[in-house]
N, C-alpha and C positions, 0 to 999 in steps of 0.2 A: 665648867667655866661659867662664871656669872655673866649677866648681860652687860655689866660694867667693863669687865676685862675681856678683851677680844684680840684676835690675831687675824689681820686681813691682808690681802694682796696690796691694797693701797698703802697700808702701814709699812709693809716691806719696802715698797718703792720710795716712800718718803724717807725712811731710815737710810736707804742706800744713797739717795740724793744728798741728804744732810751731811753724811760722813764722807762723801766723795773727796773733798779737799784733803782731809786727813789720810784717806786711803792712798791718794797719790803720793803722799810723803812716806807711807809704809812700804811702798815698792823699793825705794833705795835702801830703806832700813833692812828689808828682807834680803836685798842683794848683798849688803854688808855681811849678813849672817851666812849666806851661801858661800861667799868668798872665804870667810873665816873658818867655816866648817870643813871645806875642802882642804884648806891649808893645814888644818888640825889633823887631817887623816881620815875624815869621814868620806865614804865613797859618794859618788854623785847622786845615785838613786836614794841612798840612805839619807842624804842631806835634805832632799826634797820631801821624802816621806816623813822625816822628822817634823818639818814645818806643817805639812798637811795634817798629820795625826795629832801633833801636840799643840800647835797654834799658841805658843807660849813665849814669844819674843825674848824677854830678858833672861828667863831661866834657861833657854836654849843656848844663849851666849855663855851663861855660867857653866853649863854642862861641858862646854868645849875645854874648860880649864882642867877637867878630869879625864879628857879623852886621850888616853895613852895606853900602852900595852905593859902590864894588864890594866884594864879599866878599874879605877877606884870606885866601885859601884856604890858602896855605902855613903862615903862622903858626897858623891855626886847626887844621890837621892836626897840626902839631907839638905844640900844646898838648893836643889830644885824645889823641895818642899818649902823651905824658908822663904824663897822668893814668891812662889805661887800661893802661899798661905793667904795673901791679901785677897785672893778670890773668894775665900770663905767670908770675909767681911763684906765684899761686894754682893755676894749672893744673899747674905743676911739683910742687906739694905734693900735689895730688890724683892725680898720674899712677900711683902704685902701686895705687890703687883702680880706676882707669879703663883701665889699659893692656891688659887682656884683652878689652875691649869692641870690637867691630868699628869701624873708623875712621869710617865715615859716621855711625854712631850716636853715637860719642864726640864728633864735631864738633857734632852737634845738641845734645848735653847741654851742651857748653861754652857755648852761647848763653845758657843759663839760670843760669850761675854768676855770682853776685853776692856782695858782701861779707857780707850776713847769712847766706845759706844756706851759703856757704863756711865761715864760722866755726862754724856749727852742725854741718855735715857732717864737717869735719876733726876736731872734738872727738868726734863719734860714731864715726868710723873708728878713732881712737886707743883707744876703749873697746870695739872689736870689731865694730862695725856693718859689714856687707858688702852691704847692699841699696842700690844706687845710687838707687833710687826715692826715698829720703829726700832726697837732694840735688836731684833733678829736680822732685819734687812741690813742694818748698819754692820752688824757682826759678820754677816756673810760676805759683804764686800771687803771688809778688812781681812778676813780669812783668805779670800781670793787674791788680794793685793800682796799679802804676806807670802803665800805659796808661790805666786808668780814671781815676786821679787827674789825669793830664794833660788828659783830655777834660773833666773837671769844671772844671779851671782855665781852659780855653778858654771854657767856657760862663759861668764866673763873672767873666771879665775885666772886664766892664762894671760888675759889682757891687763889685769890690775894686780900686779904682784905685791904692791904695797898700799893697802887700803888707807893707812894713816896719811899718806901723801895727798889724798883727795878728801880728807876730813871725814871719812866714813865711820871712823871709830867714835866720833862725837855725835852721831845721829841719835843714839838712844838717849843721851843726856838732853839734847835739844827737844826731842820728842816728848819726854815727860815734863820738861819745863813749860812747853807750850800748853800741854794739857792742864797743868796746875794753874796757869794764868786764867784759863777759861773757867776753872772751878772756884776761883777766889771770890768771896762774898764780903770782903771787908772785915769788920770787927766780928761778924757772925762766925767766921772760921778761924780767927786769929789764935784763940786759946788752944783748940785741938791741934792746929798746925804747929804751934810753938812746942807743945808737949811732945808731939810726934818727932819733931826735929831733935829735941834734946835727947829723947829716948834712943833714937837712931844713932846719934853721935856717941852716946854712952855705950851702946851695943857694939859699935865698931871697935872699941877698946877692950870690952869685957867678954864678948861672945865670939864664937867661931865665925868664919867668913860667911857673908850673906844673911846672917840671922838678924842684922839690923833692920832689914825690910819688915820682917814679922814683928819685931819689937816696936818699931815706929808705928806700924799700922794698928797694933793692939792698943798701944798707949793713947794714940790719937782717937781711936774709936771709943775706948772706954771714957776718955775725957768728954767727948761729945755726948755720950749717953748719960753720964753723971751730971754734967753741967750743960744742959741744952741751951742754945743761944736764944736770947730774947731780942726779937726784932725791935728796932727803934721806932720812934714815932713817925707817922706818915706826914710828910710836909710837902705841900704842893704836888701831891700825887706820887712822890718818891719817898723811899725809906731813908731815914737818917742812919747812916752807917758809921 
């Protein structure tokens, strides 16, 4: 690990503190999954273990659509891959920061990469942050919140028979919406986002279920790589967007 890239306890704590408001929201999100999984027929311990071992929010919800006897393993694996394939793009974006970390430690760090702490960390890296603890500390707290929320959902299953009545089915949509607002950079991100949106909508019509996630991510990522944004003029200390 170079002197520039580091992983410190203070970085872990800073990351956890920074992500804490989002982690509080992840608890009910995890509870919604816990309730949905139990109602889909997954046993209590299996539900909690899935969240602890997979830590994959949206794809765990998708897997429940295939949870029947017999389990449709191949379609389920394809759906999970399609949704989680965005992690390949996130890992590629973080590679300049993580490349000097030993491989075993880098793989362990990758487990804790999620949408919220990726968004936070990549923004911090662009601003000069080099302590990987920021990414890892935030990811650890999100993992804890997700697993704890799932366990609470399993316990609350008998109390909340209809999750839609409490709006729990909308949590994932709101979650990603809030995350996107925080990543918006005006015209700097308009073109890749527009291309990703069009590609995703087209994939909804043309490709199997859930593959629109991969199609949108690849289309937006390639657009950003081929047409890197040009920052506007600096006027009165702020950028023209």
